[in-house]
N, C-alpha and C positions, 0 to 999 in steps of 0.2 A: 504494500500500500504506500503510495507516495505521500509526501508531506501535505500536498494540496488536498488529497483525499481525506487525510486525517483531519485537516482543518475543516473541510466541508462537513464531515461527520460530526465534528465537535459543535459546529454551529447548528446543525440539524437537531442535535440533542438539546441544545440551549432553547431553540424555538419551541420544541415540544414541551419543555419544562415551563416556558413562559405561558404557553397555551393552557397548560394544566393548572398553574398556580394563579396567574393573573386573571384569566377568563376575560380577555378584552371584548368589549362591546363596540365593534368597529364602527357601526353607523352613528354612534354617539360622539365620535371624535371629530374635531374640526379638521379642515384641510391642512395638510402638512403639519400636523400636530407634533410639537417637540417638547419633551419634558426638560431634560438637561443634557448637555453634550456628553456627559460621562454616565448617563443612565440608559436612555433608550430613545432611538429616533424612529418615528412612525411615518412612513411615506404612504399616504392614502392612495395616491394615484397608482402606485405599483402594487398596493395591497401587500406590502412586505413589512416585517419587523426585523430589524437587523441590530445585533449587539454592537455597541461601540465602547471600547475601552482602550486607552492609550497603551496599556501593557500588552494587549492581545492575550491576556492570561485568563481572566475570569469575567463572567457576567452574571448578574443577579437581577431579576425582573423588578422594575420600579413599582409600577402599579397606579396608573390613572392620574399622574401629575398631582396637582394640588387637591384632587378629590380624595386621595387615599393617604394613609400614613405610610409613606414610602419606606421609611426605615423599618417599620414592622413587617411590611410585605417582603422586603429583601431578606430580613433575618429569618422570617418564617420559611423562606425557600431554601435556606442553607441545609446541606446534607452532611457536612463534616466540619471539623474545627477550622481548617484553613479558610473555608468560606466565611465563617463567622469572623475570623481575623480581618478578612478583606472588607467586609461591610463596616465594621467598627472603624478601621483605619480610614476608610473613604470619608465617612461623616465626621470623624474627630479631626482629621486634617483640615476639612472645610471649616469646622467650628473654631479651631484655634489658629487657622491661617498659617500653618507651618507644617513642615514635613515630620513624619514619625521616623525615628532612627531605631536601630536594634543593637545597642552595645551589649556585649557579653551574650549575644544571641537571645536576648529577652524578646518577648512578643512585641514590645514597643516602648519608646520613650519620647516624650515631648518636653523640650526645655524652652520655656518662654516666661512671660511676666503677666500679672493681672493688670487690670486697667489702672490700678494705683501703684504700679511698679513693684508689687510684691513678687518674690520668687515663686515660680510655678514649674516644678519639675515632676512630671507625672510618669510613673511606670505602669505599663499595661500588661495584664495577664488575661488571656482568653481561653475559654473552654468551649466544648460543644454543647453539652446538655447535662449540667449538674443540678442539684436541688439545694438552693441557697436557703431554704427554710430550715435545713439541718446545719447545725454549727460545725459538725465534723466535715461537711462538704466545703464550707467556707474555709476552715482550717487547712484542708488539703491543698487549697490554692495559695493561701497566705504563707504557708511554710516554703513554698516554691519562691514566692516574692522575697522572703527573708534571705534565701540563698543568693538571689540576685543582688540584694542590698549589700550582702557581704562582699560580693565581687567589686562593687563600687568602692566600698571601704578599703579593700586590699589594694585597689589601684590608686588610692589617694584622691578619688573624685568625690565631689559633693554628692550627698545622698539625695535621691528623689524625696520630695516631701509629701506627695500624694500618690495613692495607689488606686488604680481603676481595675476592677475585675468584672468580666462580663461573659455570659454565654448567650445562646440563642433566645432564651426565655426571660432572663433576669440579669441585672447588673447592680453593682454597688461601688461606692467610693469611700475612702477613709484616709485620714492623715496617717503617715507612716510612723509617727511618734510611738504608738503602742507596740510597733514591731521592732523598733530600734534596740530595745532592751535585750532582745534575744540574740543580738550580734555578739554579745560577750559570752554566750554559751560555749562550753567546751564541746569538742566533737570534730568529726571529719568534714570540713567544709569544701573539700575538693571534689566531692561527688556531684553529679549533674543535678541542677535544680529540679528538672522534670521528675526525678525519682526520689526527691527529698521526703515525700510522704511515706516511702517505704524504707529508705535508708536511715531516716531520723524520725521514726514514729513517736518517740518520746517528746520531741520538740513540737510535733503536730498536736499531740495530746495537750501540751501546755497552752498552745494557742487556742485550742478548742474550749478550754476551761477558763480562759482569760476574760474576766469581767469587764475589762476596758474595751474589748473588741466586740462591738455590737452594731455593725453598720446597718443603715436602713437600706433594704433591698427594693429596688425599682422593678416592677413587673413590666415586661415588654409585651404589650398587647396593643389593641387599636387606639387606646387612649394614651399610650406612652409618648413622651416628648423628650428628646435628648437634651433640649434646652434646660429642663429641670435638673438634669445630671450636671450639666456644665455650670449652672448656677451654684449647685452644691459644691463642686470642685473649687470654684472661686471663693466661696464662703469659707471653706476649710483652709485655703491658702492665706486668706486675710483674717482668719480667726474670728469670723462673724458667725454668731449663733442665730440662725433664722428658722422660724417655725411656721408651718402652715396652719392657718386659723380654720377651725372646723365651724361650718355654718349649716343652716337648715338646707342649703342647696347642695352641699357636697357630702353631707353626713351619711347618705346611703352607701356611696362607694367606699367611704372610710370605714364604716361599720363592716362591710364585706371584707375589707383588708384585715381588720382586727380579728374577725372570726377565722379567716384562713391562715393568718401569719402568727397571731399571738396565742390564740387558744389551742390547747391540745384536744384533738377530737371535737373541734368546734362544730363540725357538720353533724355531729350526733346529738348535740344539745337541742332541746326544743326551742322554738323561736322566742318564746316569752322569756326564757332564762338567758339566752345569749344577748337579747336586746337590753334586758334589765342590767346585766353585768356590764355591758358596754357603756350605757348611760351612767351607771354608778361609778365606774372608773373615771369617767370624764368629769363628773360633777360632785362627787362625795368621797374625797380621799380619806376622811376619818372612818368611813364604814366599808371602804373597798381598798385593800392593801395587800402587799405580799406578806405571806406568813413569815414570822421572824425565824422559824427553824426549818420549816418544810420548803425546800428550794423551789419546787415547781408548783406551788399552791398559792392562789390568791384567795383571801378571805373576803367573802361578801356578807358582812355582819348583818346588814339590813335584811338580807334574804335568808339568813341563818344557814348559809351554804358555803362550801369550799369548791373551787374549780381549778382544774389543771391548766397551767399556762406555761409558756416559755419565758422565763424571767428576762433573758437577754433580748428576746424579741419585743417584750413590753418596754424595756428601756430604750431600745431602738425606735419603737413606735413614738415615744414621747420625745425622742431627740429630733424627730421630724415634724410632729404635730404638736400644736400648742396644748398645754394642759392647764392653763389658768384662764378662767372665764368669769365674767361678771355674774352677779345673782340673776340679772334679767336674762342673760344668755343661757344660764343653767335652767331657768324656767322654760325657755323655748325648747331646749333639748328634751326635758321631761315631757313636754307636750307632743314632741315628735315621736316619742317611743311607740305610741299606738300605730302611727303611720308606718314605722319601720317594721313592726310585727305584721301588719296587714300586707304591706308590699312584699315582704319576704315570703309569707305564706302563699300569696297569689303567684309569685314567681315559681316557687317550688311545685305548685300544682299545675303549672304550665299555662296559666292565664296570661293574656296580653294585658299589660298595664302601661300607663303613660308616665315616664319619668318626669320629675318636677322641672328640670331644665328645659325640656321640650314643651311642657305646658306653658311655662313662662314666655318662651319664645313665640309660641302661637298667640298668646295674649298680646304680646308686643306688636305682632303683625295685624291683629284685629284693631289695636289702637291706631295703627297707621291707616287702616282701611275705613274703619267706622267712626274714628274720632275717639279722643281720650274718655269721653263720657258715655260710651256705649253701654256700660254696665248699669247706668241709671236710665238710659233712654230706651233700651230694648227689654222686651219680655224674653227671658232666656230659658230654654228647656234642654236639659241633657237627658235624653230618653233611654240611655244605656249607661248610667252613671257609675255603676259598680260602687266603689267607696269614695266617689267624688274627687278623683284625681284632677279633673279638669277645672274644678271650681273652688276647691276647699281653701285655697290661699287668697281668695278674692271676695269682695263684698258686692252684692247685687241688690238693686232696688226691687226687682220682681223675678225670682228664680224658681224654676220648677225642676225637681230632680226625681227621676223614676228609674227603677231597675227591675230586672226580672226576678231576682232571688230575694226573699225576705231577709236572709242572713246578711246580705250586702246592704240592704236597706237599713237594718239595725246598726251596722257599723258606720254607715254614712251619716246617720242622724247626729253624730258627734261634730260634724262639720257643717258649715253654712246654716247656722241656726236661723238665719233670716228666710231660708227657703221653705217651700212646700215640698215635703218628701212623700212619695207614694209608690207602692208596688204596682208595676204595670208591665205587661207583656206587649211591647210595641208591635210585634209581628202577628199577634193573635187577638188581643183584647179589643173590645168594641169602642169606637169613637163616634158619637152622634154627628150627623150632618147638620148644616146651618139651619135647616127648616124643621128638624125633628124635635119633638117634645122629649125632654130628658126625663126618663121614667125611673131613674135610680139604678139602671143597669150599668152605667159607665163608671169607671174609676177615675176619670179625668176630673180634676178640681174645677170648680165653677169659674174661678178667676182665669184659668187657662182657656176654657171654652169662650169666655167673654172676650178674651184677647183675639181669638180667631174671628169671632163675630164682628168685632169693632175694627178689624183690619189694622191692629196695632203693629208697630215694629216688633217683629219676632225673629229671634236667632236660635237655630238649633246648633248647639255646641256639643259635638259628639265624637266618640271613638268607638264605633260599633265592632262586633265580632267580625273576623275575616274569613270564617270557615266557608268552604265551597263544596258542593256536592258534585262538581263537574270535572275538576282537574286533579292530577296526581300531586304528590308532594305534601309538605307539612301542614298546609291549610285544608287538605282534603279530609272531610269528615262526613262520610255517608250518613244520610238520615238527619243531619243537623240542620239542613236547610228546608226541610219539609214542614210547611206551616200554612196558615191562612193566606198570608201575603204571597207566598210562593205560588199557590194555586191561582190567585188573582192575576199575577204577572203572566203566568202561562196563558191564562184565558185572554188577557189583553194583548198578547202577541209580543211579549218582551224576550222571547227566545231563551237562549242559554243563560242570560244574565239573571234569570229567575233562580239560578242555583247558588248565587252568592248572597251571603247575609247582608253585607254592607250595601249592595245595590237594592236589596229588599227594604232596608231602612230608607234609602233615598227615594225609592218608589212610593212608599207610604207618605213621606213628606210631600212629594209631588202631588199625590192624590188630595192631601189636605189643602194644598195651594189651589188646586182646581175646584174643589168642592166649595171652599170658602171665598174663592176669588181674591186671594191674598196678593196684594201688590207691594207689600213691605216685608216680604219673607226672605230671610237670609239663612244660608247653611254654611257652617264651618266644620270640616270633617277630617279626622285622621283615618286614612285607609290606603290600601294599595292604589296606585295610579292606573292600573290596568283598565279600569272602566272607561278611561278617557282615550285609550288606544287600541285595546284588544279587539280582534275580529268578532269574538263571541258576544261583545257588548254593543255591536253596531245598532241593533234594534232598540236597545236601551237609550243610546245616545240620540237616535232619531227623535225620540219622544222627550227625553229629559232636557236636552239642549233647546227644545222649543219653549220650555217653561223656565229655564234658569240660565243666567248669563254668568260666565266665568269671570271673576275679578282678579284673583291673585292666588299664589300658592308657593310652597317650597317642598322639597323632598330630601330624604336622607336614607342612609342604610338602615334596614330593619333591625340590625343587631344593636342599635342604640336603645331599642326596647328590650328589656331583660330577657335573656335566654331565647332569643329569636335569631334565626339564621341571618347572616350578612349578605346572602346571595340575592336578595330582592329588596325593593325599595318601598318606603311608605311616604305618602304625601300628606300635606295639610293644605287643603284647598278651600277657598271662600267663594260662595255663589250668592246671587241675588235674583229676585223675581225679574223675569224678562227673557227675551230670546237671545241666545248666543249668536253674535254676528259671525264669529269664526268657529266653525264646528270641527275642523280637522287638525288644528294645532293649538297647543297651549304652552305658554312660557312659565317656567317655574324656576325658582332659585334652588341651587344645589347647596345644601348646608351640611356642616360637620361640627364636631366639637373642637374648640380652640384648645390646643395642647399646651398653652403657655402657663397653665397652672394645674394643680393636681386634679381639681374637679372640672375645670374648663367651662367656657361659655360657648354659646352657639354663634357661629359666624357664617356668612355667605361665602362660598367658594367659587361659584360659577352660576351661569344662567343657562338653562337647558330647554330646548323645544321638544315637547312630546307631540307626536303626530300620529294620526290614524290614516287608513286607506279606504275610508268609507266612500262608496260609489266609484272606486278605482279597482284596477285589476291587481290582485295580490300575487305574491311570489308563488304560492301554491297553484293558483289558477294558471299563471303563466307557464309553470313547469309542466303541468299536466296536459296542456293543449296539444302538443305535437305527438303525444304517446297514448292519448286516451282511447284510441281505436285499436291499439295493438292487442294481441292475444296475451292472456295471463295464465299463470300456473300456480299451483299451491306452494307456499313457502311458510316457514315457521314464523309465528308472531314473536315480537320481543317487547319487553317492558322497559328496557333501557338499551344503551349501546352495547352491552355485554351480557345481558340476561335474556335467555330464551324462555318463553312461556311454554310449559309442558302440556297444557290442557287444551290449547286452541291453535288453529292454523289460520293463515291469511293468504293473500294473493299478491303476486308481483308479476311484472311483465317478463315474457320469455327472453332469455339471453341477457337479462339485466345484470350489471356488475354489482349493484347494491341499491340502497335507497337511503333517503334522508328521513330520520324520525323527527317529527315536530310535535312535542307534547302540548305546547301552548305558546302564547306570545310572551314567553319569558326566557331570556337567554340562558339562565342558569339551569333550566330543566331540559334543555334540548341537546341532542347529540348529533 
């Protein structure tokens, strides 16, 4: 095989890996879209993706420009330690604007200064996939760092003052002062640093039990931001003690970190105990404290319980997060306890729920669209409220909250005390028409009926269920969509859209508009955006867009809703009474979490046009035209690109080389 052949094969493997990991959505990219010169160049005209790297050595897929966490995507694609090295080096050299060197064959060294001219000499040590929740795993790397520090010392060179350790899932930084004391240990320092954990296991054991060594471990996931680590490095070099303040907006993610990293077997505790312990540790040091004799036990005196914790991890936790709060802040945390319990239980049970930061952002967009006083000017109805995630942090002049389950209704009663709360099945229960005499059958409050009759300004603020009885995948729930509204939609000619719960909610709202002749009706809805583009929803759009005009919206990865796949998008769209002038394209902001802080805020990344092919020829129709009259023969059916159905057979054209499987109008489920 020639070198040219090897190079061609290498690039072929790379492109296959990119296709597998990144899952590019070609049609959503702009013409000649370019991320960065050292990441990936996409040439739309040639439909090629080509790796570009000055070394000609390695390539790791970036992932969607500013729309993705590129560092996380590249790290997730790594398959061995040297690839991890490459990704860290690439981004760290950019961050510090200097080259990484490798004295004494260490993984890396940066010698520079902070903004205030403080010495900044960082030694890097990379691994592939260790578990930094375990102190022994941290010690196994730090003993190697100590051996490198000894080489600097023996060579008469200034020692690095910062240590950076990272693998594909986690990283941490620390000052080298706690390590320098081990340079005076007796022993054989001539052995290779990479084998120090074996040749000097006693030193590793000392490091593992060192109470001074408790670095805060950063988790490399979609919310990770390398800037946070860089800030920590600079603070260490300048001896600045900076703590992240816990607020009602970031407390959920920090609580999850506490359960996973600080508690022993935290996932086995019931939600009530884990939340009470977390809030107690934050707000009541007198009654929640480490046991004076039992090393791994925290005393929860107020609960009359003891819990197993990692004391080093607890110290590390409060080295990063603030532990001093005002009485007013402590009262807020206590009030949030119920919310943490409810949200955690809902997430564990697989329910969709709306995180606070996305609720706040949706409210800000409604402020822009409807004006700052819309909560006073509109009658607001959340008809699938659950535990009031969409409304509980805000006050309304006239708010109606309904939900299907009585248990959710009881939990939601603690929030929005100004609202009318009632149990109501929006897809089955009776709503009287404008000219009907109300005979006591309806559960709808009189005030809400009057709002319909008087054509008041009404806003539906909702996040309905996403279940579908029509498509494969995680939202497919056979039987979940069969109800009164489903039957009405089928009868009214709404086609396959009758199988989606969120379009069933929209349909009934549309029927209310028609029956009551509402001209001041608005809808703001969290749901997949497929109803605006998918072929299965064409009949729905034909009718719905005749009654409602699109105003504005944004979309984001579904993974920002807890425990939901990242492979599909959720939109928040705003509609008003009236006919849509443009029925085939819709402009939405693409939003993501700003990674500049631990909790992060929402920011606009881009603007995207969603379009449909209503009344136009689809790719399926175009592809079938020249072959639809050809003879067919029996072929096996498949349920995916690699899975053959054993119980049924299908048809394909004679002498066909293959076929394209199209599950639905979703890139991530097609092969």
